[in-house]
N, CA, C and O atoms as a MOPAC input file, in Angstrom:
PM7 MOZYME 1SCF
protein

 N    -14.57100 1    -9.04000 1   -10.51500 1
 C    -13.26600 1    -9.24000 1   -11.10200 1
 C    -12.69400 1    -7.87300 1   -11.48200 1
 O    -13.40300 1    -7.04200 1   -12.04900 1
 N    -11.45800 1    -7.64500 1   -11.18400 1
 C    -10.79700 1    -6.37400 1   -11.47300 1
 C    -10.48600 1    -6.30600 1   -12.96200 1
 O    -10.12700 1    -7.30900 1   -13.57800 1
 N    -10.62900 1    -5.11500 1   -13.53100 1
 C    -10.30600 1    -4.94700 1   -14.94700 1
 C     -8.81500 1    -5.13200 1   -15.19700 1
 O     -7.99000 1    -5.04000 1   -14.28800 1
 N     -8.50400 1    -5.39200 1   -16.44900 1
 C     -7.11600 1    -5.57400 1   -16.87000 1
 C     -6.28900 1    -4.34100 1   -16.50200 1
 O     -5.10300 1    -4.46300 1   -16.19400 1
 N     -6.89900 1    -3.16500 1   -16.53200 1
 C     -6.13300 1    -1.94900 1   -16.22800 1
 C     -5.55900 1    -1.97600 1   -14.82100 1
 O     -4.47700 1    -1.43800 1   -14.58700 1
 N     -6.26200 1    -2.59000 1   -13.88200 1
 C     -5.73300 1    -2.69700 1   -12.52500 1
 C     -4.49400 1    -3.58100 1   -12.50600 1
 O     -3.52500 1    -3.28800 1   -11.80600 1
 N     -4.52700 1    -4.64800 1   -13.26700 1
 C     -3.36500 1    -5.53300 1   -13.33900 1
 C     -2.19700 1    -4.82000 1   -14.01000 1
 O     -1.04700 1    -4.98000 1   -13.60200 1
 N     -2.49700 1    -4.03100 1   -15.04300 1
 C     -1.44100 1    -3.26700 1   -15.69800 1
 C     -0.86500 1    -2.21200 1   -14.76300 1
 O      0.33200 1    -1.92800 1   -14.80800 1
 N     -1.70900 1    -1.63100 1   -13.91900 1
 C     -1.23500 1    -0.65900 1   -12.93500 1
 C     -0.24500 1    -1.31100 1   -11.98800 1
 O      0.81300 1    -0.74700 1   -11.70900 1
 N     -0.57900 1    -2.49300 1   -11.49200 1
 C      0.32100 1    -3.21200 1   -10.58600 1
 C      1.63900 1    -3.51600 1   -11.28600 1
 O      2.70800 1    -3.35500 1   -10.69700 1
 N      1.56700 1    -3.95300 1   -12.53400 1
 C      2.78300 1    -4.25100 1   -13.28600 1
 C      3.63500 1    -2.99700 1   -13.44900 1
 O      4.85200 1    -3.05000 1   -13.27300 1
 N      3.00700 1    -1.86600 1   -13.78500 1
 C      3.75200 1    -0.61800 1   -13.95200 1
 C      4.39700 1    -0.18100 1   -12.65200 1
 O      5.54100 1     0.27300 1   -12.64500 1
 N      3.66500 1    -0.31800 1   -11.54200 1
 C      4.20000 1     0.03200 1   -10.22900 1
 C      5.41700 1    -0.83300 1    -9.93200 1
 O      6.44500 1    -0.34400 1    -9.46400 1
 N      5.28700 1    -2.10600 1   -10.20600 1
 C      6.36900 1    -3.04900 1    -9.92700 1
 C      7.59400 1    -2.72900 1   -10.76300 1
 O      8.71200 1    -2.72200 1   -10.24700 1
 N      7.39600 1    -2.46100 1   -12.06000 1
 C      8.53000 1    -2.16000 1   -12.93000 1
 C      9.17200 1    -0.82400 1   -12.57300 1
 O     10.39700 1    -0.71200 1   -12.50800 1
 N      8.33300 1     0.19300 1   -12.34300 1
 C      8.86300 1     1.52600 1   -12.03500 1
 C      9.63600 1     1.52900 1   -10.72200 1
 O     10.65500 1     2.21000 1   -10.59900 1
 N      9.15900 1     0.77700 1    -9.75300 1
 C      9.80800 1     0.76400 1    -8.44700 1
 C     10.83900 1    -0.33700 1    -8.29700 1
 O     11.42900 1    -0.49100 1    -7.22700 1
 N     11.06000 1    -1.09300 1    -9.33600 1
 C     11.95200 1    -2.24900 1    -9.24900 1
 C     13.34000 1    -1.93400 1    -8.75500 1
 O     13.87200 1    -2.63500 1    -7.89400 1
 N     13.93400 1    -0.88600 1    -9.29300 1
 C     15.28700 1    -0.52600 1    -8.87600 1
 C     15.31900 1    -0.15200 1    -7.40500 1
 O     16.18400 1    -0.61300 1    -6.66000 1
 N     14.36800 1     0.69200 1    -6.98200 1
 C     14.33100 1     1.08000 1    -5.57300 1
 C     14.13100 1    -0.14200 1    -4.68700 1
 O     14.82300 1    -0.30700 1    -3.68200 1
 N     13.19500 1    -0.98700 1    -5.05500 1
 C     12.89200 1    -2.15500 1    -4.23100 1
 C     14.09100 1    -3.09700 1    -4.14100 1
 O     14.36400 1    -3.67200 1    -3.08800 1
 N     14.80400 1    -3.24600 1    -5.26100 1
 C     15.98700 1    -4.10200 1    -5.24400 1
 C     17.04600 1    -3.51300 1    -4.30900 1
 O     17.67000 1    -4.24500 1    -3.54000 1
 N     17.24800 1    -2.20000 1    -4.37300 1
 C     18.21700 1    -1.55300 1    -3.49100 1
 C     17.78300 1    -1.65300 1    -2.03700 1
 O     18.61100 1    -1.89000 1    -1.15800 1
 N     16.48600 1    -1.47500 1    -1.77600 1
 C     15.97500 1    -1.57000 1    -0.40500 1
 C     16.17800 1    -2.98000 1     0.13800 1
 O     16.53500 1    -3.15400 1     1.30300 1
 N     15.95400 1    -3.96300 1    -0.68800 1
 C     16.12400 1    -5.34600 1    -0.24700 1
 C     17.58300 1    -5.63400 1     0.08000 1
 O     17.87900 1    -6.34300 1     1.04200 1
 N     18.49300 1    -5.08600 1    -0.71500 1
 C     19.91300 1    -5.31200 1    -0.46500 1
 C     20.35200 1    -4.67000 1     0.84100 1
 O     21.25800 1    -5.17200 1     1.50700 1
 N     19.71200 1    -3.55700 1     1.21400 1
 C     20.08900 1    -2.85000 1     2.42700 1
 C     19.33800 1    -3.34300 1     3.65500 1
 O     19.76200 1    -3.08800 1     4.78200 1
 N     18.23800 1    -4.04000 1     3.45400 1
 C     17.38500 1    -4.44500 1     4.57600 1
 C     18.02500 1    -5.57200 1     5.36900 1
 O     18.67800 1    -6.44800 1     4.80200 1
 N     17.83500 1    -5.54500 1     6.68300 1
 C     18.34000 1    -6.64500 1     7.49000 1
 C     17.58000 1    -7.92500 1     7.16200 1
 O     16.40800 1    -7.87400 1     6.78900 1
 N     18.22600 1    -9.04800 1     7.29700 1
 C     17.61400 1   -10.31700 1     6.91800 1
 C     16.90700 1   -11.02500 1     8.06000 1
 O     16.31900 1   -12.08600 1     7.84900 1
 N     16.94800 1   -10.46300 1     9.27800 1
 C     16.23300 1   -11.11600 1    10.36500 1
 C     14.73600 1   -11.04500 1    10.09200 1
 O     14.25800 1   -10.07700 1     9.50000 1
 N     14.01000 1   -12.04100 1    10.50900 1
 C     12.57000 1   -12.05900 1    10.31900 1
 C     12.16100 1   -12.26800 1     8.87400 1
 O     11.02400 1   -11.95500 1     8.52100 1
 N     13.03900 1   -12.78400 1     8.02300 1
 C     12.66600 1   -13.10200 1     6.66300 1
 C     12.87700 1   -11.98100 1     5.66200 1
 O     12.48700 1   -12.13600 1     4.50500 1
 N     13.47100 1   -10.86600 1     6.04400 1
 C     13.73300 1    -9.79600 1     5.09800 1
 C     12.54100 1    -8.88400 1     4.89300 1
 O     11.55500 1    -8.94500 1     5.62700 1
 N     12.64800 1    -8.04200 1     3.88900 1
 C     11.62500 1    -7.02600 1     3.62600 1
 C     10.31900 1    -7.65100 1     3.16200 1
 O     10.28300 1    -8.73300 1     2.57700 1
 N      9.25500 1    -6.92400 1     3.44800 1
 C      7.92400 1    -7.32400 1     3.01600 1
 C      7.37700 1    -6.20900 1     2.13900 1
 O      7.44800 1    -5.03600 1     2.50500 1
 N      6.83500 1    -6.56600 1     0.99100 1
 C      6.26500 1    -5.62500 1     0.03800 1
 C      4.76200 1    -5.83400 1     0.02600 1
 O      4.28300 1    -6.96300 1    -0.08100 1
 N      4.02100 1    -4.73700 1     0.13700 1
 C      2.56800 1    -4.82300 1     0.21900 1
 C      1.96900 1    -3.92000 1    -0.85500 1
 O      2.34700 1    -2.75700 1    -0.99200 1
 N      1.03800 1    -4.47400 1    -1.60400 1
 C      0.28500 1    -3.69200 1    -2.58100 1
 C     -1.18800 1    -3.83800 1    -2.22900 1
 O     -1.71000 1    -4.94800 1    -2.12100 1
 N     -1.84800 1    -2.70000 1    -2.05200 1
 C     -3.28600 1    -2.70100 1    -1.77500 1
 C     -3.97500 1    -1.87000 1    -2.84900 1
 O     -3.58200 1    -0.73600 1    -3.12100 1
 N     -4.99900 1    -2.44300 1    -3.44800 1
 C     -5.80900 1    -1.72300 1    -4.42300 1
 C     -7.02500 1    -1.16300 1    -3.70500 1
 O     -7.72500 1    -1.88300 1    -2.99300 1
 N     -7.27000 1     0.13200 1    -3.90000 1
 C     -8.35900 1     0.81000 1    -3.21100 1
 C     -9.28200 1     1.41900 1    -4.26500 1
 O     -8.88700 1     2.31900 1    -5.00700 1
 N    -10.50300 1     0.92000 1    -4.32100 1
 C    -11.50600 1     1.46100 1    -5.22900 1
 C    -12.54200 1     2.20500 1    -4.39800 1
 O    -13.33000 1     1.60100 1    -3.67000 1
 N    -12.52200 1     3.52100 1    -4.52100 1
 C    -13.47700 1     4.35700 1    -3.80400 1
 C    -14.71800 1     4.55600 1    -4.67200 1
 O    -14.61900 1     4.57500 1    -5.89900 1
 N    -15.87800 1     4.70400 1    -4.04700 1
 C    -17.03800 1     5.09500 1    -4.83500 1
 C    -16.76400 1     6.51800 1    -5.32800 1
 O    -16.15400 1     7.30400 1    -4.60300 1
 N    -17.19700 1     6.86700 1    -6.53800 1
 C    -16.84400 1     8.16800 1    -7.11300 1
 C    -17.19100 1     9.36800 1    -6.22200 1
 O    -16.45600 1    10.35500 1    -6.20800 1
 N    -18.28700 1     9.29400 1    -5.49100 1
 C    -18.66300 1    10.42400 1    -4.64000 1
 C    -17.72200 1    10.59300 1    -3.44400 1
 O    -17.77900 1    11.62200 1    -2.76900 1
 N    -16.86600 1     9.61900 1    -3.16600 1
 C    -15.90600 1     9.71400 1    -2.07000 1
 C    -14.46300 1     9.84500 1    -2.56400 1
 O    -13.52900 1     9.71100 1    -1.77400 1
 N    -14.27200 1    10.10300 1    -3.85500 1
 C    -12.91000 1    10.15100 1    -4.40200 1
 C    -12.04700 1    11.20300 1    -3.69500 1
 O    -10.92100 1    10.90500 1    -3.29500 1
 N    -12.54900 1    12.40200 1    -3.53900 1
 C    -11.75100 1    13.47700 1    -2.92000 1
 C    -11.53000 1    13.21500 1    -1.43100 1
 O    -10.40300 1    13.30300 1    -0.94500 1
 N    -12.59200 1    12.89500 1    -0.71400 1
 C    -12.48300 1    12.65200 1     0.72800 1
 C    -11.62600 1    11.42700 1     1.02300 1
 O    -10.80400 1    11.44200 1     1.93900 1
 N    -11.82100 1    10.37000 1     0.24600 1
 C    -11.04500 1     9.14500 1     0.44300 1
 C     -9.57100 1     9.34300 1     0.14500 1
 O     -8.71100 1     8.78900 1     0.82900 1
 N     -9.28200 1    10.14000 1    -0.88200 1
 C     -7.88200 1    10.41900 1    -1.21900 1
 C     -7.19700 1    11.18800 1    -0.09100 1
 O     -6.05200 1    10.89200 1     0.25100 1
 N     -7.87500 1    12.15800 1     0.48100 1
 C     -7.31100 1    12.89600 1     1.62500 1
 C     -7.05700 1    11.96200 1     2.80300 1
 O     -6.03800 1    12.07400 1     3.48500 1
 N     -7.98700 1    11.04400 1     3.03700 1
 C     -7.82600 1    10.07300 1     4.11700 1
 C     -6.60700 1     9.17900 1     3.85300 1
 O     -5.83300 1     8.89800 1     4.76700 1
 N     -6.44200 1     8.73900 1     2.61500 1
 C     -5.28500 1     7.91200 1     2.25000 1
 C     -3.97900 1     8.68100 1     2.41500 1
 O     -2.98800 1     8.12100 1     2.88500 1
 N     -3.96700 1     9.95400 1     2.03400 1
 C     -2.75300 1    10.76800 1     2.19000 1
 C     -2.36400 1    10.90800 1     3.66000 1
 O     -1.18700 1    10.81100 1     4.00600 1
 N     -3.34900 1    11.13500 1     4.51800 1
 C     -3.07600 1    11.25200 1     5.95800 1
 C     -2.59000 1     9.91900 1     6.52100 1
 O     -1.68100 1     9.88800 1     7.35000 1
 N     -3.19200 1     8.82600 1     6.07500 1
 C     -2.78400 1     7.49400 1     6.51700 1
 C     -1.33400 1     7.21500 1     6.10200 1
 O     -0.55500 1     6.67200 1     6.88500 1
 N     -0.98300 1     7.58300 1     4.88400 1
 C      0.38700 1     7.37500 1     4.41700 1
 C      1.37300 1     8.17400 1     5.27200 1
 O      2.42700 1     7.66000 1     5.64700 1
 N      1.03600 1     9.42300 1     5.58000 1
 C      1.92700 1    10.25100 1     6.41000 1
 C      2.11700 1     9.63300 1     7.79100 1
 O      3.23200 1     9.61300 1     8.31300 1
 N      1.04000 1     9.13000 1     8.38600 1
 C      1.14000 1     8.46800 1     9.69300 1
 C      1.94100 1     7.17200 1     9.59400 1
 O      2.75700 1     6.87200 1    10.46600 1
 N      1.70600 1     6.41000 1     8.53400 1
 C      2.34400 1     5.09900 1     8.38800 1
 C      3.84100 1     5.21500 1     8.14800 1
 O      4.60100 1     4.34500 1     8.57200 1
 N      4.27300 1     6.26700 1     7.48000 1
 C      5.70900 1     6.46000 1     7.23900 1
 C      6.48600 1     6.62700 1     8.54200 1
 O      7.69700 1     6.40900 1     8.57700 1
 N      5.79400 1     7.01300 1     9.61000 1
 C      6.43000 1     7.19100 1    10.92100 1
 C      6.50800 1     5.89200 1    11.72200 1
 O      7.19400 1     5.83600 1    12.74300 1
 N      5.81000 1     4.85000 1    11.26900 1
 C      5.80400 1     3.57700 1    12.00600 1
 C      7.18200 1     2.91600 1    11.95800 1
 O      7.86800 1     2.98200 1    10.93800 1
 N      7.58400 1     2.28300 1    13.05200 1
 C      8.86700 1     1.56500 1    13.05700 1
 C      8.89300 1     0.49700 1    11.97000 1
 O      7.94800 1    -0.28000 1    11.83400 1
 N      9.96100 1     0.45900 1    11.20700 1
 C     10.11300 1    -0.54800 1    10.16800 1
 C      9.56800 1    -0.15000 1     8.81300 1
 O      9.71100 1    -0.90600 1     7.85200 1
 N      8.94200 1     1.02400 1     8.70500 1
 C      8.44200 1     1.48600 1     7.40900 1
 C      9.61600 1     1.97900 1     6.57400 1
 O     10.34600 1     2.87700 1     6.99300 1
 N      9.79700 1     1.40200 1     5.40900 1
 C     10.86600 1     1.82100 1     4.51000 1
 C     10.32400 1     2.70100 1     3.38500 1
 O     11.00700 1     3.60800 1     2.91100 1
 N      9.10400 1     2.42600 1     2.96800 1
 C      8.47600 1     3.20300 1     1.89200 1
 C      6.96600 1     3.02800 1     2.00400 1
 O      6.48600 1     1.94000 1     2.32300 1
 N      6.21900 1     4.09500 1     1.74400 1
 C      4.76200 1     4.04600 1     1.81600 1
 C      4.22700 1     5.09800 1     0.85000 1
 O      4.30300 1     6.29500 1     1.12500 1
 N      3.69100 1     4.65200 1    -0.27100 1
 C      3.23600 1     5.56100 1    -1.32700 1
 C      1.77700 1     5.29000 1    -1.66800 1
 O      1.32000 1     4.14800 1    -1.62700 1
 N      1.05000 1     6.35600 1    -2.00600 1
 C     -0.31500 1     6.23900 1    -2.51300 1
 C     -0.28800 1     6.72300 1    -3.95500 1
 O      0.15800 1     7.83500 1    -4.23700 1
 N     -0.76500 1     5.88500 1    -4.86200 1
 C     -0.78500 1     6.20300 1    -6.28400 1
 C     -2.22800 1     6.25700 1    -6.76800 1
 O     -3.07100 1     5.46500 1    -6.34800 1
 N     -2.49600 1     7.20800 1    -7.66000 1
 C     -3.84500 1     7.32700 1    -8.21300 1
 C     -3.78400 1     6.99500 1    -9.70400 1
 O     -2.87000 1     7.42100 1   -10.41000 1
 N     -4.76400 1     6.23400 1   -10.16700 1
 C     -4.85900 1     5.91300 1   -11.58500 1
 C     -5.26200 1     7.17700 1   -12.35100 1
 O     -6.24800 1     7.82600 1   -12.00200 1
 N     -4.50700 1     7.52500 1   -13.38700 1
 C     -4.74000 1     8.77200 1   -14.11500 1
 C     -6.14900 1     8.86300 1   -14.70200 1
 O     -6.78100 1     9.91700 1   -14.63200 1
 N     -6.63200 1     7.79600 1   -15.26300 1
 C     -7.92100 1     7.85000 1   -15.96000 1
 C     -9.13200 1     7.69200 1   -15.03300 1
 O    -10.26100 1     7.97800 1   -15.43300 1
 N     -8.89600 1     7.23800 1   -13.79600 1
 C     -9.99700 1     7.06100 1   -12.84900 1
 C     -9.52700 1     7.50100 1   -11.46600 1
 O     -8.88800 1     6.72200 1   -10.75900 1
 N     -9.83000 1     8.73400 1   -11.06800 1
 C     -9.30500 1     9.27700 1    -9.81200 1
 C     -9.81900 1     8.58800 1    -8.55300 1
 O     -9.31000 1     8.84800 1    -7.46300 1
 N    -10.80800 1     7.72500 1    -8.67800 1
 C    -11.30500 1     6.99500 1    -7.51100 1
 C    -10.65500 1     5.61400 1    -7.38200 1
 O    -11.02100 1     4.84400 1    -6.49400 1
 N     -9.70200 1     5.29500 1    -8.25100 1
 C     -8.96100 1     4.03000 1    -8.17600 1
 C     -7.53000 1     4.33900 1    -7.77000 1
 O     -6.80200 1     5.02800 1    -8.48500 1
 N     -7.13500 1     3.82100 1    -6.61200 1
 C     -5.81500 1     4.10300 1    -6.06300 1
 C     -5.10500 1     2.81500 1    -5.69900 1
 O     -5.72000 1     1.75300 1    -5.60200 1
 N     -3.81600 1     2.92500 1    -5.50100 1
 C     -3.00800 1     1.80000 1    -5.03100 1
 C     -2.09300 1     2.30000 1    -3.92700 1
 O     -1.56900 1     3.41200 1    -3.99100 1
 N     -1.90900 1     1.46700 1    -2.91800 1
 C     -0.95200 1     1.75000 1    -1.85400 1
 C      0.20400 1     0.77400 1    -2.05300 1
 O     -0.00700 1    -0.43400 1    -2.16100 1
 N      1.41500 1     1.29800 1    -2.10000 1
 C      2.61500 1     0.47300 1    -2.23400 1
 C      3.45100 1     0.70200 1    -0.98500 1
 O      3.84200 1     1.82800 1    -0.67900 1
 N      3.72000 1    -0.38600 1    -0.26800 1
 C      4.44300 1    -0.29500 1     1.00200 1
 C      5.65400 1    -1.22100 1     0.98100 1
 O      5.61900 1    -2.28700 1     0.36700 1
 N      6.71800 1    -0.80900 1     1.65000 1
 C      7.87100 1    -1.67400 1     1.89000 1
 C      8.16800 1    -1.61000 1     3.37700 1
 O      8.34900 1    -0.53000 1     3.94000 1
 N      8.21700 1    -2.78200 1     4.01100 1
 C      8.48000 1    -2.90400 1     5.45400 1
 C      9.74800 1    -3.71100 1     5.67100 1
 O     10.05400 1    -4.62000 1     4.90000 1
 N     10.47700 1    -3.37800 1     6.71500 1
 C     11.72500 1    -4.10000 1     7.02500 1
 C     11.48600 1    -5.57900 1     7.28200 1
 O     12.35000 1    -6.41300 1     7.00900 1
 N     10.30100 1    -5.90200 1     7.81000 1
 C     10.00300 1    -7.30200 1     8.13900 1
 C      8.49900 1    -7.49900 1     8.23200 1
 O      7.73500 1    -6.53600 1     8.29500 1
 N      8.09500 1    -8.73300 1     8.24100 1
 C      6.67900 1    -9.07400 1     8.44100 1
 C      6.22800 1    -8.60500 1     9.82300 1
 O      5.08900 1    -8.16700 1     9.98700 1
 N      7.09900 1    -8.69400 1    10.80200 1
 C      6.76800 1    -8.25800 1    12.16200 1
 C      6.46400 1    -6.76000 1    12.19700 1
 O      5.53800 1    -6.33300 1    12.88500 1
 N      7.23800 1    -5.96000 1    11.45900 1
 C      6.98600 1    -4.51900 1    11.40500 1
 C      5.63200 1    -4.23900 1    10.75500 1
 O      4.88800 1    -3.37000 1    11.21100 1
 N      5.31500 1    -4.97600 1     9.68700 1
 C      4.02100 1    -4.81500 1     9.02900 1
 C      2.88000 1    -5.22200 1     9.96200 1
 O      1.85800 1    -4.54000 1    10.03100 1
 N      3.05400 1    -6.32800 1    10.67400 1
 C      2.01900 1    -6.78000 1    11.61300 1
 C      1.77400 1    -5.73600 1    12.70800 1
 O      0.63100 1    -5.48700 1    13.09100 1
 N      2.84500 1    -5.13400 1    13.20300 1
 C      2.70000 1    -4.08600 1    14.23100 1
 C      1.96000 1    -2.87600 1    13.65400 1
 O      1.10900 1    -2.28400 1    14.31700 1
 N      2.28900 1    -2.52100 1    12.43100 1
 C      1.59700 1    -1.42500 1    11.75000 1
 C      0.10300 1    -1.75500 1    11.58900 1
 O     -0.75400 1    -0.91400 1    11.86100 1
 N     -0.19500 1    -2.96600 1    11.15100 1
 C     -1.58400 1    -3.38500 1    10.94700 1
 C     -2.38700 1    -3.35100 1    12.24100 1
 O     -3.58700 1    -3.07700 1    12.22200 1
 N     -1.73300 1    -3.62900 1    13.36100 1
 C     -2.40900 1    -3.66200 1    14.66200 1
 C     -2.45700 1    -2.28300 1    15.33500 1
 O     -3.09900 1    -2.11600 1    16.37200 1
 N     -1.77800 1    -1.30600 1    14.74100 1
 C     -1.71500 1     0.01400 1    15.37500 1
 C     -3.08000 1     0.69700 1    15.36400 1
 O     -3.93700 1     0.40200 1    14.53200 1
 N     -3.25600 1     1.60700 1    16.30300 1
 C     -4.53000 1     2.31200 1    16.43100 1
 C     -4.82600 1     3.16400 1    15.19700 1
 O     -5.97300 1     3.22900 1    14.75300 1
 N     -3.80200 1     3.81800 1    14.63900 1
 C     -4.07200 1     4.67500 1    13.47700 1
 C     -4.49700 1     3.85100 1    12.25800 1
 O     -5.28500 1     4.33100 1    11.44200 1
 N     -3.99300 1     2.62800 1    12.12000 1
 C     -4.41500 1     1.76600 1    11.01200 1
 C     -5.84800 1     1.30100 1    11.20700 1
 O     -6.64000 1     1.29200 1    10.26400 1
 N     -6.17800 1     0.91600 1    12.42900 1
 C     -7.55900 1     0.48800 1    12.70800 1
 C     -8.54600 1     1.61900 1    12.44900 1
 O     -9.60400 1     1.39500 1    11.86000 1
 N     -8.20900 1     2.83600 1    12.88400 1
 C     -9.09000 1     3.98900 1    12.66500 1
 C     -9.21700 1     4.31300 1    11.17900 1
 O    -10.30400 1     4.63500 1    10.70000 1
 N     -8.10000 1     4.22600 1    10.45100 1
 C     -8.12300 1     4.46600 1     9.01100 1
 C     -9.07600 1     3.50500 1     8.31500 1
 O     -9.92400 1     3.92900 1     7.53000 1
 N     -8.94100 1     2.22500 1     8.59700 1
 C     -9.78700 1     1.23100 1     7.91500 1
 C    -11.25800 1     1.40500 1     8.27700 1
 O    -12.13800 1     1.19300 1     7.44300 1
 N    -11.51500 1     1.78600 1     9.51000 1
 C    -12.89700 1     2.01900 1     9.93000 1
 C    -13.49800 1     3.20600 1     9.17000 1
 O    -14.64700 1     3.14100 1     8.73200 1
 N    -12.73200 1     4.28700 1     9.01300 1
 C    -13.22000 1     5.45700 1     8.28600 1
 C    -13.33900 1     5.19000 1     6.78300 1
 O    -14.25400 1     5.69000 1     6.12900 1
 N    -12.41100 1     4.40000 1     6.24200 1
 C    -12.38100 1     4.13800 1     4.80300 1
 C    -13.49600 1     3.19200 1     4.35900 1
 O    -14.01700 1     3.32000 1     3.25100 1
 N    -13.85500 1     2.26000 1     5.20800 1
 C    -14.78900 1     1.18700 1     4.82000 1
 C    -16.05900 1     1.67500 1     4.11300 1
 O    -16.39900 1     1.12900 1     3.06400 1
 N    -16.77700 1     2.68100 1     4.63900 1
 C    -18.00200 1     3.09700 1     3.94400 1
 C    -17.75500 1     3.80600 1     2.61300 1
 O    -18.69600 1     4.03100 1     1.85100 1
 N    -16.49900 1     4.16000 1     2.32400 1
 C    -16.17000 1     4.85200 1     1.07100 1
 C    -15.80400 1     3.88700 1    -0.05100 1
 O    -15.69900 1     4.29700 1    -1.20700 1
 N    -15.61100 1     2.61900 1     0.27200 1
 C    -15.11900 1     1.64400 1    -0.70300 1
 C    -16.20500 1     1.20500 1    -1.67800 1
 O    -17.35600 1     0.98200 1    -1.30300 1
 N    -15.79900 1     1.08900 1    -2.94800 1
 C    -16.68700 1     0.55600 1    -3.96900 1
 C    -16.49500 1    -0.92500 1    -4.17900 1
 O    -17.31700 1    -1.57200 1    -4.82700 1
 N    -15.41500 1    -1.47600 1    -3.63800 1
 C    -15.15000 1    -2.92000 1    -3.68200 1
 C    -14.36000 1    -3.28500 1    -2.42900 1
 O    -13.80900 1    -2.40200 1    -1.77200 1
 N    -14.29600 1    -4.56300 1    -2.08800 1
 C    -13.60300 1    -4.96900 1    -0.85500 1
 C    -12.12100 1    -4.58000 1    -0.84900 1
 O    -11.48200 1    -4.46400 1    -1.89500 1
 N    -11.60600 1    -4.38500 1     0.34900 1
 C    -10.18100 1    -4.09300 1     0.56400 1
 C     -9.37000 1    -5.22100 1    -0.05600 1
 O     -9.63000 1    -6.39200 1     0.21900 1
 N     -8.39800 1    -4.88700 1    -0.88400 1
 C     -7.59800 1    -5.88800 1    -1.59800 1
 C     -6.12600 1    -5.62600 1    -1.30800 1
 O     -5.49300 1    -4.79200 1    -1.95500 1
 N     -5.59000 1    -6.34700 1    -0.33100 1
 C     -4.21000 1    -6.15900 1     0.12500 1
 C     -3.44600 1    -7.45600 1    -0.09300 1
 O     -3.88900 1    -8.52800 1     0.31800 1
 N     -2.29000 1    -7.34700 1    -0.74600 1
 C     -1.49400 1    -8.54100 1    -1.05500 1
 C     -0.06400 1    -8.35900 1    -0.58400 1
 O      0.55900 1    -7.32500 1    -0.82500 1
 N      0.44500 1    -9.37700 1     0.09000 1
 C      1.79800 1    -9.35800 1     0.64300 1
 C      2.74200 1   -10.08800 1    -0.29200 1
 O      2.40000 1   -11.13400 1    -0.84300 1
 N      3.93400 1    -9.53300 1    -0.47100 1
 C      4.92500 1   -10.10400 1    -1.38500 1
 C      6.30600 1   -10.08500 1    -0.76300 1
 O      6.58900 1    -9.27700 1     0.12200 1
 N      7.15400 1   -10.96800 1    -1.22500 1
 C      8.57100 1   -10.93500 1    -0.88200 1
 C      9.37600 1   -11.18100 1    -2.14700 1
 O      8.86800 1   -11.73200 1    -3.12400 1
 N     10.63200 1   -10.76700 1    -2.11800 1
 C     11.48500 1   -10.92000 1    -3.29700 1
 C     11.87900 1   -12.38300 1    -3.44300 1
 O     12.23200 1   -13.05000 1    -2.47000 1
 N     11.81100 1   -12.86000 1    -4.66900 1
 C     12.24800 1   -14.21400 1    -4.98500 1
 C     13.75400 1   -14.15800 1    -5.22300 1
 O     14.24200 1   -13.39800 1    -6.06000 1
 N     14.47800 1   -14.98200 1    -4.46600 1
 C     15.93600 1   -14.94500 1    -4.59200 1
 C     16.48400 1   -16.26400 1    -5.01600 1
 O     17.69700 1   -16.40800 1    -5.17000 1

């Protein structure tokens, strides 16, 4: 079970990015169900904190180039440098699915897997209207 601090991190991310996300949703095309918001919690084992963070930074740079990527950020928890969150905004579910199936995403997950201290935790969201 994730500690309360992880839930508070998600809440802070959501509140801090709320204005941007609302503006992005207003500008996003509505075909394919509108924008998709993805939050992934990444818990690295402490001995892989530095290496895993570099891998996440490279993955974010590659992912920002994918078609349909509107925003792709990696956040680190201040008190625990091996606990990170990925916040993504995609134009559509189809764009996210294409990103997930891309070779760079598959390679990233393969390299990241042995560094994880807990299972990959990725959650998909859409704006309630």
